[in-house]
C-alpha positions in Angstrom: 64.1 17.0 -31.6 66.7 15.2 -33.9 69.5 12.7 -33.4 72.7 13.6 -34.4 73.6 13.1 -38.3 76.5 11.0 -38.0 74.7 8.6 -36.1 72.2 8.3 -39.3 74.7 7.7 -41.9 73.4 4.2 -42.6 69.7 5.4 -43.3 69.7 6.3 -46.9 65.6 7.2 -47.1 65.1 8.7 -43.7 62.1 11.0 -43.7 63.4 14.7 -43.1 61.8 16.1 -40.0 61.2 12.7 -38.4 57.6 12.0 -39.9 56.0 11.2 -43.1 54.2 13.2 -45.3 50.6 12.7 -44.2 50.0 10.7 -41.1 48.8 7.1 -40.6 45.2 6.4 -41.2 44.8 5.0 -37.6 45.1 7.7 -35.0 46.5 5.5 -32.4 49.4 3.8 -34.6 49.9 7.8 -35.5 50.3 8.6 -31.8 52.8 5.9 -31.3 54.9 6.9 -34.3 55.0 10.7 -33.0 55.8 9.3 -29.6 58.8 7.0 -31.1 60.0 9.9 -32.9 59.9 12.3 -29.7 62.2 9.6 -28.0 64.9 10.0 -30.9 63.8 6.9 -33.1 63.7 7.8 -36.9 61.1 6.8 -39.4 62.3 5.3 -42.6 60.1 5.1 -45.6 59.0 1.6 -46.6 60.6 0.1 -50.1 57.4 0.5 -51.8 56.5 -3.2 -51.7 54.5 -5.3 -49.2 52.1 -3.7 -46.7 54.5 -1.7 -44.2 53.8 2.0 -43.9 57.3 2.6 -42.9 59.9 1.4 -40.5 60.8 2.7 -37.1 64.6 2.5 -36.1 66.7 3.3 -33.0 68.4 6.5 -33.6 71.7 4.9 -32.1 74.2 3.7 -34.7 74.7 0.2 -34.2 71.4 -0.7 -32.5 70.3 -2.8 -35.6 67.9 -5.2 -33.8 65.9 -2.0 -32.3 63.7 -1.6 -35.5 60.1 -2.4 -36.3 57.9 -2.4 -39.1 54.8 0.0 -39.1 51.9 -1.7 -41.1 49.5 0.3 -42.8 46.5 -2.1 -42.0 47.0 -4.1 -38.9 44.2 -6.8 -37.6 44.5 -5.0 -34.2 45.3 -1.3 -34.5 45.7 -0.5 -31.0 47.6 -3.6 -30.4 50.1 -2.4 -33.1 50.4 0.8 -31.3 51.2 -0.6 -28.1 53.8 -3.0 -29.6 55.2 0.2 -31.1 55.6 1.7 -27.7 57.0 -1.3 -25.9 59.6 -1.5 -28.6 60.5 2.3 -28.2 60.5 2.1 -24.4 63.3 -0.8 -24.6 65.6 1.6 -26.2 65.2 5.6 -26.2 68.2 7.0 -28.0 67.7 10.8 -26.4 67.3 9.3 -22.9 70.7 7.2 -23.3 72.1 10.4 -24.7 71.2 12.5 -21.7 72.9 9.7 -19.3 76.4 10.4 -18.0 79.1 8.2 -18.8 
């Protein structure tokens, strides 16, 4: 599932196909990333600095508040995965696209 490319014009380093090469070292976080992508979120490579593995952003243009860093080595990986899922459930671009106006 993909989001319309015109909605993604602001994201210069989006991973093609939705997922990064390789997977997150934690299976719970990887499952949460895959869930987010299936709901229309896009994964963006980290800038190469700091500890983020990547960043998730809502696939709807203008939803700048709907983003979250995915940490490489969070203190509580299962809790971090739950945080990702909670953020995704707040705004699911694919579900909103299916709603009639």
